[in-house]
Structures are given as structure tokens and as C-alpha cells.
C-alpha positions in Angstrom: 10.2 20.9 9.2 11.2 21.9 5.7 10.8 20.5 2.2 13.6 19.5 -0.1 13.4 18.1 -3.7 15.6 15.1 -4.5 15.8 12.9 -7.6 13.1 10.5 -6.2 10.5 13.0 -5.1 9.6 15.3 -2.2 11.6 14.8 0.9 10.3 15.8 4.3 13.1 16.3 6.8 12.4 16.5 10.5 15.1 17.6 12.9 14.4 14.5 15.1 15.4 12.1 12.4 18.7 10.2 12.8 19.2 9.9 9.0 20.1 12.9 6.8 19.4 13.2 3.1 23.2 13.2 2.5 23.7 9.9 4.3 20.8 8.1 2.5 21.6 6.1 -0.6 18.9 6.7 -3.2 20.4 4.6 -6.0 18.2 1.6 -5.3 15.0 3.6 -5.0 12.8 4.2 -8.1 9.9 6.6 -8.5 7.4 6.4 -11.4 5.1 9.3 -12.1 2.1 8.7 -14.3 -0.9 10.7 -15.4 -4.1 8.8 -15.1 -7.6 10.4 -15.6 -6.1 13.9 -15.2 -4.4 12.9 -11.9 -0.7 12.6 -11.3 0.1 9.4 -9.5 3.5 8.8 -7.9 4.6 5.3 -7.1 7.9 4.7 -5.2 9.6 1.3 -4.9 12.0 1.0 -1.9 14.1 -2.0 -0.9 12.7 -3.4 2.4 16.0 -2.8 4.3 15.7 0.9 3.5 12.0 1.5 4.3 12.5 2.7 7.9 15.0 5.3 6.7 12.9 6.3 3.7 9.9 6.8 5.8 11.8 9.0 8.3 12.9 11.2 5.5 9.7 11.3 3.4 6.8 10.9 5.7 5.7 13.2 8.6 6.7 12.1 12.1 4.2 9.7 13.6 2.8 8.3 10.3 3.5 4.8 11.4 3.1 4.7 15.2 4.5 1.5 16.7 1.8 1.4 19.3 -1.1 1.5 16.8 -3.0 -1.7 16.4 -2.2 -3.7 13.3 -5.3 -5.0 11.6 -5.1 -8.6 10.5 -6.3 -9.5 7.0 -8.8 -12.1 6.2 -7.9 -14.9 3.9 -10.9 -16.1 1.8 -11.2 -18.9 -0.7 -12.3 -17.4 -4.1 -15.7 -18.3 -5.4 -14.4 -18.4 -8.9 -10.8 -18.8 -10.0 -8.9 -18.6 -13.2 -5.3 -19.6 -13.5 -4.3 -17.3 -16.3 -2.0 -15.0 -14.5 -3.7 -15.2 -11.0 -7.1 -15.2 -9.5 -10.4 -13.5 -10.3 -12.7 -13.6 -7.4 -16.3 -12.4 -7.0 -19.0 -12.3 -4.3 -18.4 -12.7 -0.6 -14.6 -12.8 -0.8 -14.4 -9.0 -0.4 -15.4 -6.9 2.7 -19.1 -6.3 2.3 -20.4 -3.7 4.8 -17.4 -3.0 7.0 -15.8 0.4 6.5 -12.8 2.3 7.8 -13.0 6.1 7.5 -9.5 7.4 7.2 -10.5 11.0 7.9 -12.1 10.2 11.2 -10.5 7.0 12.3 -7.0 7.7 11.0 -4.4 5.4 9.4 -5.4 1.7 8.8 -2.4 -0.6 9.4 -2.6 -4.2 8.0 -0.5 -7.4 7.9 -1.3 -10.9 6.7 -0.4 -13.9 4.6 -2.1 -15.7 1.7 -1.8 -19.1 0.2 -1.2 -20.1 -3.4 -4.9 -20.9 -4.0 -6.6 -17.9 -2.3 -6.5 -14.2 -2.3 -6.1 -12.0 0.8 -8.4 -8.9 1.5 -8.3 -6.1 3.9 -11.0 -6.6 6.6 -12.5 -3.2 5.8 -13.3 -1.1 2.8 -11.8 2.5 3.0 -13.8 5.7 2.9 -13.5 9.3 4.1 -11.1 10.7 1.4 -10.9 11.0 -2.3 -7.1 10.5 -2.4 -5.4 7.8 -0.4 -1.7 7.0 0.3 -0.9 3.3 0.5 2.2 1.4 1.7 2.5 -2.2 0.5 5.5 -4.1 2.0 6.2 -7.5 0.4 7.5 -9.6 3.4 7.2 -12.9 1.4 9.5 -14.8 -1.0 7.7 -14.1 -4.3 6.1 -11.1 -6.1 2.9 -9.9 -4.6 0.1 -8.5 -6.8 -2.0 -5.8 -5.1 -5.2 -4.4 -6.3 -7.2 -1.4 -5.1 -10.8 -2.1 -6.1 -14.4 -1.8 -5.2 -17.2 -4.3 -5.9 -17.3 -3.3 -9.6 -14.1 -1.7 -10.7 -10.3 -2.1 -10.5 -8.7 1.2 -9.6 -5.0 0.3 -9.4 -3.0 -2.9 -9.9 0.6 -3.1 -8.7 3.3 -5.7 -8.7 5.5 -5.6 -5.6 8.7 -7.6 -6.0 10.0 -9.7 -3.1 12.2 -7.7 -0.8 10.6 -4.3 -1.8 8.0 -1.9 -0.5 5.8 0.3 -2.7 4.3 3.6 -1.7 1.6 4.8 -4.0 -1.6 6.9 -4.4 -5.1 6.0 -5.3 -7.8 8.4 -6.3 -11.3 6.9 -5.7 -14.6 8.7 -5.5 -16.2 5.9 -3.4 -15.1 3.1 -1.0 -12.5 0.6 -2.0 -10.6 -2.3 -0.5 -7.2 -4.0 -1.1 -6.8 -7.4 -2.5 -3.4 -9.3 -2.5 -2.4 -12.5 -4.3 0.5 -14.2 -6.0 1.0 -15.8 -9.3 0.4 -19.4 -8.1 2.5 -18.7 -5.0 2.0 -17.9 -1.3 3.0 -14.6 0.2 2.8 -12.1 2.9 2.3 -8.3 3.1 2.1 -5.4 5.6 1.5 -1.7 5.3 -1.0 1.0 5.7 -3.8 3.1 4.1 -4.3 6.8 5.0 -5.7 10.0 3.7 -3.2 11.5 1.2 -4.4 15.1 2.0 -3.4 14.4 5.7 0.3 14.0 4.9 
């Protein structure tokens, strides 16, 4: 395996891949690099029809094994809601005492749908690393809002347009979970959470 730098970031090329960097059209892929709390965060937005090829070129082989179990998400009705731009939920809507250690248990795959009146949460909170790599694929028909948060703080908030997948990083010193919702619309998502240092 060797590294190559392209306009959209670091490219991992493996000789077993069927797509080469020269054949892959990067014109519809955007990468945003920001500096937050002395950490560089890269977020890449990829059209859904190109995610398989993008992952083959940018992620190590085996990062999304097809035979690995997909963990379904829980849909919970919010205890408190405000309709100024989405939902604010508190209390038992988030995973309480169930954890997934990405260092010892590996990548956590998820998939699920949410209604227009309730948010969707991962079944587990994530631990075991300080830097996480997250894939959020919007498989619905409207923009999905995704939040990486713990019981007290919001660590990242992302909008994922319909038909797109976002790859991003989260630096968290404690456990966190993912929350998904729409702006008064139903939606569906899939993706993974893994240790960024394990890439």
C-alpha cells in the first residue's frame, strides 16, 4: 500500500482495488478542513453513488466488512421538543449505560430510520479512543442532521444532504453517542464509527 495526495485529501491505494485514482472523478467530492480546539478536523462529502469507490481508494481494505453485523438504531420519542430548527431532547432518549469500545470491539456499524417527530440514536455510546472516524450516509429523501454528543455537551453537528455521505472526525475525551434527526422530516441513515488511530 502507498500514500498519494490528491486535491481532496489523503488517498490510500491498495493493489486489490478495481478503481484507480486516475479513473475516479473527484469533481463532486468536497473536503473541508477546520481547526477546532487545536485539532485539525477533516470532513469529506461524497455523493452516495461514489461512496464504494471513494472508500476503496481512501480507506484501508476491510474497513467495512460486508459480513459484519449492522447494529440497528433505536428510535425514541423525545421527552422535550422545540420546533425551532429541529428537536432538543433530554433524559432517557439517549443510550444510558451501554457502551461500545472501538479499540477492543472494533468498528460499530449502524443503520436506521427516524420519523418527523422523533430523533434517532445509536444503541451504544462509544468509548476506547480519543479520536473517532465516522461515516454518515444519508439514505433518505431529505437533509439529515447528525450530532456527536454526550449527556452534557454537543461535540459536532453536521448536515448531510440527501444523496450524500459524510466522512468526518470527532475528538472526544469521554464517551459519546450519535443522534440523527431531520428538520420536520423523516429520514434514514447508515454508516460506522471507528478508532481514527486504527486507520
